[in-house]
Each structure stands twice: as C-alpha cells, then as structure tokens.
N, C-alpha and C positions, 0 to 999 in steps of 0.2 A: 538059983539065979537064972537058969535057962527058962524055967516056967515064968518067972517075973518079966524077963525080956519079951517072951512070947505074948504075955497079957498086954504089955504096953504096945506091942506092935499091932495086936488086934484092935485095941482102943483107938490107936491112931488111924488105922486103916478105916474103921467105922466112922471116925470123925471126917476123914477125907471124903469118903463116899457121901456122907450126909451133906458136907459142904458142896460137893460137886452137884448133888441133886438139887440143893437150894439155888445154886447159881443157874442150873438149867431152868428151874422154874422161874427165876427172875428174869431170864433172857426172853421168855415168852411175852408177846405184846398183847396186853388186854384190849380188846376191841368190842364196841358195841356197833352192830351193823343196822343202820337205819336206812331202809330203802323201799322202793316200790317193787316188791319181790315177784314180778310178773314171771309166768312160766307157760308151758314147760321148757321152752327154748329161749335163747337169747341172752343179752348181756347181763341182765338182772340176775337170772337163775344161775348162770355159769359163775359169776362172781361169788355168789352164796356158796356154791360147791367149793370154790377155791378156799374161801375163808373156813369152812367147816372141815376141810381136809388138811389144811396147813399145819405142819407141826410147830411152826414159829408163832402161831396165833393161839391166844387164849379167848375164845369167843364167849363173851358173857351173855350175849342175848342177841335176838333179832327183833327189831321193832318195825312194824310195817306201816306204809302210808300209801295213798293213792298217787297215781302218776301215770306210768305207762298202762296199768290196769287199776281198777278201783280196789280199794284196800281189802275188801271181803275175799274176792278170789286170790289176790296177792298173798293174803295170809294163808289161804289153802296151800299155795304153791311153796311158801316158806316152810310150812310144816312138812310138806312132801320132800323138800330139800334136805331136811334134817334126817328123814328116813332113808333117802337115797344115799346120803353120805355116811349113814351109821352113827349119826350124832344127835339122837333124840334127847340127849341130855342138855342140849342147848335150847333154852326157852325161847318161844316165839310169842310176842305181845303185840296185839292189834293196835294201831294208831289211828290218825285222823283220816276221815273219809273226804272231807272237803277242804278247799283252800280257806285261808283265813278271811279274805275278802272277795277275791275273784269268784266268778261263777260261770257255768257254761252259758247261761243266757246272756250275761254281759259280754263274754267272749264273742258270741254270735252277733250281738248288736254291734260290737266294735268292729267286726269284720264287715258287717253291712255297710258301716259308715266310712271306713278307711281302706276297705279292700280285703278280700279273703287271703288268709295266710295258708297257702297251699303247701302244707307240711305236716309233720307228725303232731297231733293234738293229744296223744296218749288217750286217757279215759274221757276226754272231751272230744274225741273223734266223732263225726257225725253218725257213724254206724257202730259206736261202742255199745256193748251191753249195758243194761241198767245196773246201778251201783250194787244192788243186793244179789245179783245173779252169780252163782258159782257153777263150775263144771268140774267133772272128774279129771284128775291127772291120768296119764297113762297107767293102767293097772289098777285104778280105783282111788278113792279118797284116802288121805293119810289116817292112820289109826291114832297117832299122837295128837293131843288136844293143845289148843291155845292156852297160854297162862292167863289167869284172871288179872284184871287191872289194865291200866292205860299206858301206853307207850312213853308219854311224857314223864310220868311218874317213875317208871322203870329207869329211864335215862338219869333222872335226878338221883334216885336211890342208888343206882350202880356207881356213879361218879363220886358220891359222898361215901360210899363204902370203900372206894379205892382212890383216895385223893392223890392227884399228881400222876396217876398210873394210866388212865383210860384214854384210849384214841377213839374218838368219835368218827366213824366211817359213814358219811352221808351221801348216798348215791340216788336219791330220789328228790321230789320236792321236799323243802326244808320245814314243813309244817310242824312235825313232832319236835324238832330242835327249837324252833322258835317258840312253841308253847312251853317247853322245858325251861328256856332261859327267862321267859316272862314270869312263869311260876316261881322260879328260884334262880335268880341271877348269880348267886354265890357259886354255882357250879362252873362258871366260865373260868375263873382262875385256878379251879381244882382239876381242870381237864388238861391232859398232857398235850394234846393236838387235836385239830379237826381237820380231817381230809374230806373235801367236798368235790364230788363229780358234778360239775354244772357250770353254766355260764359260757361265755365266748371270750376268748383272748383277743378278738378283733372287735367286740361289741356287737350286739345283735341278739336275736332270740335263741333260746336253748330250752327244751322242754322243762327241765326240773325248776328252773327259775322263772320261766314264762308262765308256768301253770299256777304257781303261788308266789307272786313277786313280793308281796309284803313279808312273808316269811322269810325269803332270802334276804331282803334288805335288813331285817331285824338281826338275822344271824351274822351277817357280814359287818354289822355295827357294833359287834360285841368284842371286847378286848381279849380275845383268845391268846394264849401263850404262843401258839403256832397255827397258822392257817395255810393249808395247802390246797390249791384248786387245780383239779384236773379238768380243763375246759373241753368243749366239743372238739375242737380242733386237734388236741392231743390224742384223744381216742380214736380220731379219724385216720391216725397213722398206722393202726393195727386192725386187722379184720379176721374174723373167724372164717374157716374154710374147711372144705373135705380133706384136704391134705393135712391140716393142723389137727382135725379130729382123728384121723387115721393114726397119727403119731401118738395121741392119747390112748387110743385103744391097743396100739402096739406096745405101749408101756405097761399094760396090765394095771392092777390095782382095783379097788372096789368100784370105781366109776367106769370101768371100761365097758361093761355090758350096758350101763345106762346111756353112755355116749354112743355106742354102736347102734341101739335101738332108736334113739331120738335123732341122730345126725347122719347115720350111714345107711340105715334100713328103712328110714321114713323120708317121705317127700313132703315139700311144703304144700299148703292149701293154695288153690288157685289165687293168683294175684299177690302172693306173698313169697317171701324168701327166708330161709333160716339162717343165712349168712348175713353178718352185720359188723359194724364197728364195735370195738371191744372196749368201750368207754369205762364201765364199771370194773372190768378185769384188770385194766391198766391201773386204776386207782388202787385196788387191792395189792397188786404186784409192787406198786411204789411205796406202800406202807411196809412191806416186808423188805424190800431192797430198794432204796431211793435212787441207786445208780442206774436203774432201768430207764430213768429220765435223764437224758444227756444235757438238756439246756432248760433253765427255768428263768423267769424274770419276776422281779418285785412290782407288783401293782397294787393300787388301791381300788377295790371293786365295790360297786353298789348296783342296785336295780332300779330302773324307771318305774316309779309307783304313781305316775301322774294320771293314769287311766286315759292317756291320749293314744296316738297312733303307734308310739314306741313303748307302751306299757308292757313290762315284763323284759325288756331288753337289758342286757348287761351294760353298765356305765363303767368306764375305765379312766383312771388317773394314774399316769406314770411319772415318777420323779424325773425331772429334767436334769441334764448333765450340768447346766450352768445357765446364767443369764444369756438369752438369746442375742446372737450377733447379727445385726442387720446390715444389708450391703449399702444402704444409704440412710442418712439421718433425717428421716421424714419428720420426726417430732419436733425438730428445731436444731439450732446451731450447736447446742452444748453437747458434751460428752455424755456417755451413758451413766446414769446415777445408780450404781449397783445397790445402794442401801434401799432405794425406793423399789427395786425389783425383787428384794428378798421375800416379800409376802407372796410372790407368784411361784416361789420355789418350794413351798410347804404343802403337804397334802390336805385334803379337806378334814376339818377337825373331828368329823363324826366317824371317819374310816380308820382302818388298820391296815398294816401291810400284809399282803398275801403272796406266798411263793406260787407262781402260776407255771404250771408245766408246759413247755413249748415244743421240745423235740425228744423223741423216743428212740431208744435202741430196740428196733422191732425184733431183731434176731434173739437178742437177750430176753425180751419180754416172752416171746414164744417158747423159749426153752423153759422159762420160769412157769409158764401156763402149763405145759405138758408135765413138768416135774410135780407140781401141785395137784394137778387132776389125776396123776397116776400114782400118788401116794397112797 
C-alpha cells in the first residue's frame, strides 16, 4: 500500500509540474515584430533587444521594413540584434523596401511646392545612403542569415498557424502589414491585437505614417480585435540617457557589455546624438505590462492620403460626449433637435476605435526597461 501511495504521489506531482509548465508556456505573449530595425543604436534597435530578451515574450520572428533606414541595412542590424541577444533561433525576414505609393521624388516635389519639412525624413533624408548600401555593425557582419521568403507571407503564415494568439508589434512604416492584409484579409480577425508605434495624438506628421501614408490608412481601416497606438507624443515622455544605460550595465546580464561599448564608451558622430525619445521601447513595455501607460483615449485614426500639403498627417476623430450645447440659438428660435444631431455623434464608417496612449509612468517604464535589458 505504501508503494501504491508513493506511485500515486509521483504521478500527481508529474501532472502538476506538466500543468504548471503548460500554464507558463501559455502565459508567454506570441509576438511578430515588424519594424525598421535601424542600428546600431537608437529606439529601433533597443526595442528589438527588449523583445529578444523578455521572458514574457515568445518572439515568432522579426520582419523588416524601410523607414529610419532602408530595409537592406535594417535587416543586417536585425540579424545582428539576434546575435547580441543570444537569440539566433528567432528568424529575420526581409520586407518591403519602398512605400506603396509615396516616393522620395514626390516628397521632394511636394516640399518644393508647399515648403520644406525640416524634420526627420528617415531613409528619405537628403543625405541618406542609397537603398542597397550596407555597412558593418560594430565587430563585423552577423554570421546568422536572413530567412528566405517575404515578410508579408511570414506574417500571414504565422497568424494562421496561431489563430487568436499573435500580437502584431508594428514600429515602423506599415507597408508589410498593409501588404499582408491585402493578400489575406482573413488574418485580421485571427490576430489577437495590433500595437502600432506611429501617428500623432494631436494630428500632424510622424515618420512611420508620413513615410507610407497609404499603408497606414489601409491598416487603420481594418477591423482588428484590438488596436493600440503609441503616438509620437507618448514616446516623447521617456528618453534614453547615460544614467539609464549605466543602470543597465550595473544590472549585468548578457547585454551589459553591448550597452557599455555602444553607449558609455562610444561617442556620437559629429552632428548626431545617441540619446533619443524611446518610442518603440515604450510600445514593447506596454505590450508586456499595459499599466506602464497611465492614461489612454479612444480615437478613430486615419491618415491623409490626398497628396496635398497635409499628405501623411494623422487624422483624428474623437467621440463627442453629447450633442453640443451652444450659448445662443443662432440657427433659429426652436429648441435643439437631438434626433437630427445623432448622425454627428457616430464615427466615420470606415474607421475602428483605437486605444491611444497619452500619459506614461516614466519611472515604471525605466524600471521595466532596465529589468528587460538586464535579463
């Protein structure tokens, strides 16, 4: 009887361990990272390192796109990121090089007509390298190779392989996502959520949507189960700094030497800085722990694709609280007809509600960043 009880206890223990392991696996968030993976420093690269090292994330793959850098060098740096993080098991798939419609030539002509946009143009910068040019990351080119195939196909196949489980993290121009939903719109209801770094909560230009406006508009007009947008203004509330990087190095971990070499022992090139707003890092942090964002608003977002002076600017519609109350009856002597106002209280038919991040707990974010980078 004693042996029988012991056997039962062993079986129960094995079952509990197996169940707890399965729960641990289920707790991981399946993510596809689609972004302009520019490097070796900056918001793009740091956010990839966070995703690659985060124990809460099951990173299915990294799909690259042009934006801050052209897609060819961005793909090199994405591969290098997997090596730096010790995660060469995560595949990197090269994506779109050019926007769907916009071109560098049109952008230059538009600025000549309406006035120069003196701001960050990404790979459309007047002094940007040619699209096919690559250069060595610190220490040499990565040894790991890009996976064959196209980014849009990988996105489709991965979502269909894990229906209802995948979070799309889109932190560059939305070209690959737009191509994927045009090739297979059936992936939209199968996607758990899409987190987008881009746009402006106040309206106006922001690189990721400004660079490929049509792609952004296509993606925003799809009926995703959950749309979370981390706009320019949210990321502007947190900045990288020497103090923050010293905390990462002090925390140890695999990335400590990488951060020390690139941020504490190296200086920026003339006319540049290595410190920047942490747009992409904030988006990653909010996927793992939404409480890092202390205030959000529901908005219906689109992008101006009229090819006029506001081409690429964010367009915002917010749900009004109620029929407006005017201080004088300018329209006539009758009382307000609420029924006739109802049509003005509904959002544009082609858009869907997005949760737009507005305010950030900077201290909590910095602690999360240090923890993930020190893991």
